[in-house]
C-alpha positions in Angstrom: 0.0 0.0 0.0 1.4 3.4 -0.9 2.1 5.7 2.0 -0.4 8.3 1.0 -3.2 5.7 0.8 -2.2 4.2 4.1 -2.1 7.5 5.9 -5.6 8.2 4.6 -6.9 5.2 6.5 -5.6 6.4 9.9 -7.1 9.0 12.1 -5.2 12.3 12.2 -4.5 13.5 15.8 -2.6 16.2 17.5 -0.9 13.5 19.5 1.6 14.1 22.3 4.8 15.3 20.8 3.2 17.4 18.0 2.6 20.7 19.7 5.4 22.2 21.8 4.8 22.3 25.5 8.1 23.7 26.8 8.9 27.3 27.5 10.0 29.8 24.9 13.7 30.4 24.9 14.8 33.3 27.1 15.9 35.5 24.1 12.6 34.8 22.1 9.4 36.9 21.9 6.5 35.0 23.4 4.7 34.6 20.0 5.7 35.0 16.4 5.3 38.6 15.4 5.7 40.4 12.0 7.1 43.9 11.8 9.5 43.8 14.7 12.5 46.1 14.7 15.6 45.4 12.6 18.3 44.2 14.9 21.2 42.5 13.2 22.9 41.7 16.5 19.8 39.9 17.9 20.1 36.6 19.8 16.4 35.6 19.3 15.9 32.0 18.4 12.3 31.7 17.2 11.9 30.4 13.7 8.6 30.7 11.7 8.1 28.8 8.4 4.9 30.1 6.8 5.5 30.5 3.0 8.1 30.7 0.3 8.8 34.3 1.2 8.1 34.2 5.0 10.5 31.9 6.7 13.5 31.8 9.1 16.7 29.8 9.4 19.1 29.2 12.2 22.7 30.4 11.4 25.7 31.6 13.5 25.6 35.0 15.3 29.2 35.6 14.0 31.2 33.8 11.3 31.9 30.3 12.6 31.5 26.7 11.3 28.0 25.3 12.0 29.4 22.2 13.8 31.1 24.5 16.4 28.3 27.0 16.9 25.2 24.8 16.9 24.3 25.4 20.5 24.0 29.2 20.1 22.8 29.7 16.5 20.3 32.6 16.1 17.2 33.2 13.9 17.5 34.9 10.6 14.2 35.7 8.8 13.2 36.8 5.3 11.0 39.5 6.8 11.4 41.7 10.0 9.8 39.3 12.5 10.2 37.6 15.8 12.9 40.1 16.9 15.2 38.1 14.7 18.0 39.2 12.3 16.8 39.9 8.7 18.1 37.9 5.8 19.4 40.4 3.2 17.7 40.5 -0.2 19.7 38.6 -2.7 21.0 36.1 -0.2 18.5 33.3 -1.1 18.7 32.2 -4.8 16.1 29.4 -4.9 13.4 27.9 -2.7 10.9 25.1 -2.7 8.2 25.4 0.0 6.3 22.1 0.5 3.1 21.6 2.5 2.1 18.1 3.4 -0.4 16.4 5.7 2.4 15.7 8.2 5.0 18.4 7.9 5.9 21.6 6.2 9.3 21.7 4.5 11.4 24.4 2.9 14.6 23.8 1.0 16.8 26.1 -1.0 20.1 27.7 -2.0 21.9 30.9 -1.5 25.0 32.8 -0.5 24.7 31.8 3.1 28.0 33.4 4.0 25.8 36.4 4.5 24.3 34.5 7.4 27.8 34.0 8.9 28.2 30.4 7.5 31.9 30.3 6.4 32.6 29.8 2.8 33.2 26.0 2.2 31.6 24.9 5.4 29.5 21.8 4.5 27.4 22.6 7.5 25.6 21.0 10.4 22.3 19.9 11.7 20.0 21.7 14.2 17.1 20.2 16.2 15.1 20.6 19.4 17.1 18.0 21.4 20.9 18.5 21.3 23.6 17.4 23.5 22.1 19.0 26.7 18.4 18.2 25.9 17.6 21.9 25.5 18.0 22.2 21.8 20.5 23.0 19.1 20.5 25.9 19.5 19.6 26.0 23.2 16.3 27.8 23.5 15.4 27.4 19.8 11.7 27.2 19.0 9.7 27.0 15.8 6.3 27.9 14.6 4.2 27.7 11.4 0.7 28.9 10.4 0.1 26.3 7.7 -2.5 24.7 9.9 -4.5 27.9 9.9 -3.0 29.7 12.8 0.4 30.2 14.4 1.3 27.1 16.4 4.5 26.1 18.2 5.7 22.6 17.2 7.8 20.2 19.2 9.7 18.4 16.4 11.8 20.0 13.6 15.2 19.6 12.0 17.3 21.9 9.9 20.5 21.3 7.8 22.5 24.2 6.6 25.8 24.7 4.8 27.4 27.7 3.1 25.2 27.2 0.0 22.2 25.1 0.8 19.6 24.6 3.5 16.6 22.4 4.3 14.2 22.6 7.2 11.2 20.4 8.2 8.6 21.2 10.9 6.5 18.2 11.8 2.9 19.4 12.2 0.9 16.1 12.6 1.0 12.5 13.8 -1.0 9.3 13.9 -0.8 5.9 15.5 1.9 4.7 13.1 4.0 7.8 12.4 4.9 10.1 15.3 6.2 13.7 14.8 9.5 12.5 16.1 9.6 9.8 13.4 8.8 12.2 10.7 11.5 14.6 12.0 14.0 11.9 12.8 17.3 13.8 12.7 20.0 11.2 13.4 21.0 10.7 9.8 22.9 14.0 9.6 25.8 12.7 7.5 23.4 11.8 4.7 22.5 15.4 3.8 19.3 17.2 2.8 18.2 15.1 -0.2 18.2 11.8 1.7 16.6 13.1 5.0 14.2 15.6 3.5 13.5 14.5 -0.1 11.9 17.0 -2.4 12.5 19.0 -5.6 16.1 20.2 -5.2 16.4 21.5 -8.8 15.1 24.9 -7.7 18.3 27.0 -7.7 17.1 30.1 -9.5 13.4 29.6 -9.0 11.0 30.0 -6.1 8.1 27.6 -5.8 5.3 26.7 -3.4 3.7 23.2 -3.7 1.5 20.7 -2.0 3.3 17.4 -1.7 2.8 13.8 -0.7 4.3 12.6 2.6 7.7 11.0 2.5 8.4 7.9 4.7 10.2 8.8 7.9 14.0 9.3 7.2 15.8 6.0 6.9 12.6 3.9 6.7 12.1 1.4 3.9 8.8 -0.6 3.5 9.5 -4.3 3.1 6.1 -5.9 3.4 2.5 -5.4 4.3 0.9 -7.5 7.1 -2.9 -7.2 7.7 -2.9 -3.9 5.8 -0.1 -2.5 7.9 3.3 -1.8 6.3 6.5 -3.4 7.8 9.7 -1.4 7.7 13.4 -2.0 7.8 15.4 1.0 8.9 18.9 2.5 8.2 21.1 3.5 11.1 24.1 5.7 10.4 27.5 4.1 11.0 29.2 5.5 14.1 32.2 4.6 16.1 32.8 6.1 19.5 34.4 5.6 22.9 32.7 4.8 26.1 33.6 6.6 29.4 35.7 3.6 30.4 37.7 3.9 27.2 36.2 0.9 25.4 35.5 1.5 21.7 32.2 0.6 20.1 30.7 0.6 16.7 27.0 0.8 15.8 24.9 1.3 12.7 24.8 -0.3 9.3 27.9 -1.2 7.2 26.0 -0.7 3.9 24.8 2.8 3.2 21.7 3.2 1.0 22.1 5.4 -2.1 18.8 7.2 -1.7 15.6 7.4 0.3 12.9 4.9 -0.5 11.2 7.5 -2.7 10.8 11.2 -3.4 7.2 12.3 -2.9 5.4 13.9 -5.8 4.4 17.6 -5.7 1.2 19.2 -7.1 -0.4 22.6 -7.4 3.0 24.3 -7.7 3.0 28.1 -7.9 6.1 30.1 -8.7 7.2 33.6 -8.0 10.0 35.6 -9.6 11.9 36.2 -6.4 11.5 36.9 -2.7 12.3 40.3 -1.3 11.8 42.4 1.9 12.9 45.6 0.2 15.2 46.6 3.1 18.3 48.4 1.8 21.5 46.6 2.5 22.8 49.7 4.4 20.0 49.3 6.9 21.3 45.8 7.6 24.9 47.0 8.1 26.0 45.6 4.7 27.7 47.3 1.7 26.1 46.9 -1.7 29.1 44.9 -2.9 29.5 41.2 -2.2 29.6 40.2 1.4 30.9 36.8 0.9 33.3 35.7 3.6 36.1 33.1 3.1 37.1 30.6 5.7 38.9 27.3 5.8 36.7 24.3 4.9 35.0 22.6 7.9 36.3 19.2 8.9 32.7 18.0 9.0 31.6 16.6 5.7 28.3 15.5 4.1 27.1 13.4 1.3 27.0 15.4 -1.9 24.0 15.4 -4.1 24.0 14.0 -7.6 21.7 16.7 -8.8 23.6 19.8 -7.8 27.2 20.3 -6.6 25.9 22.7 -3.9 23.6 20.1 -2.3 25.9 19.5 0.6 24.0 20.6 3.7 24.5 18.1 6.4 26.8 17.5 9.3 29.3 14.9 10.5 29.5 14.6 14.3 31.7 11.6 14.6 34.4 13.7 16.2 31.9 14.7 18.9 30.7 11.5 20.6 29.2 13.5 23.4 26.7 15.0 21.0 25.2 11.7 19.8 21.6 11.6 20.7 19.4 8.7 21.8 15.7 8.3 21.2 12.9 6.3 22.6 11.8 4.9 19.3 8.2 3.8 19.0 7.8 0.2 17.9 6.3 -0.3 14.4 6.0 -4.0 13.7 9.6 -5.3 13.4 11.2 -2.0 14.3 13.4 -2.3 17.5 15.9 -0.2 19.2 18.7 -0.7 21.7 20.0 2.5 23.2 23.5 2.9 24.7 26.4 5.3 25.2 24.9 8.2 23.3 24.2 6.0 20.2 21.5 3.6 18.9 21.3 0.4 17.0 18.4 -0.5 14.8 18.0 -4.1 13.8 16.7 -4.4 10.2 
């Protein structure tokens, strides 16, 4: 049974884990707000993802590799909102905004050195959990109004490099697919196109589409039993060291070349560009290029076959303390063993 057809048979619920219940970060406004003052030194960490021309991204407050600054990234928005920093016009060169029944997703390209991502940094992964359980960045929150009103959502993930980004906010759940499943963020080395599949051939265009729902990242349907799909799962290979000095290795030795499928899109609308009309001088930038150059990050990512710039992802193998565990809900044959900041999925 196709995923879209199977999802249609299940009740849609705002289950536990969909709407955020924690407090706003201390630097954030209490609610998403348009028309806030321009402050390019802001440390607000509230993202909103509402449309192709109204969205925010997490990026460094000053030039620094994503892998080294993920706990204190700040919000950058295409419009003056949320007391955040404003993304300068011309920074974003292509965007695909996808609305599905289970998540809203935005992906795109640009000169993200203007957002303090060093040139050549293949990037990193941000999520609401992080090493200390308070989020990467700490106090980071996200909202979207795609359900009809501004709502705060518990599960989300963002990959960003010097030239590409992708961001998913999980807005729904049912008895088979939790919001945490749909925003499963442990496959950071695989890059945007594997974890958040969609139309990545958009550099130079700006589109808004409805889309089918992708299977959760790393899930592959293998059979159907009594009308319910059974999955195998891919776990990223990881080698680390326990506190007692013993080495361990978890994950799969074989890496899949692609996600199970790329969901189809429909009702796509394009716009010529996105712009807030704010002069560069008001944002503290000269009209000339603001590209910064820095040494390439030691963290790598899987490159895309469709565009050389499709590199957003992160390698955290040098930071074993940052590996995250998850209480993975059982789905038929899916099992998990947690341990030492890593996990093992039996296929």
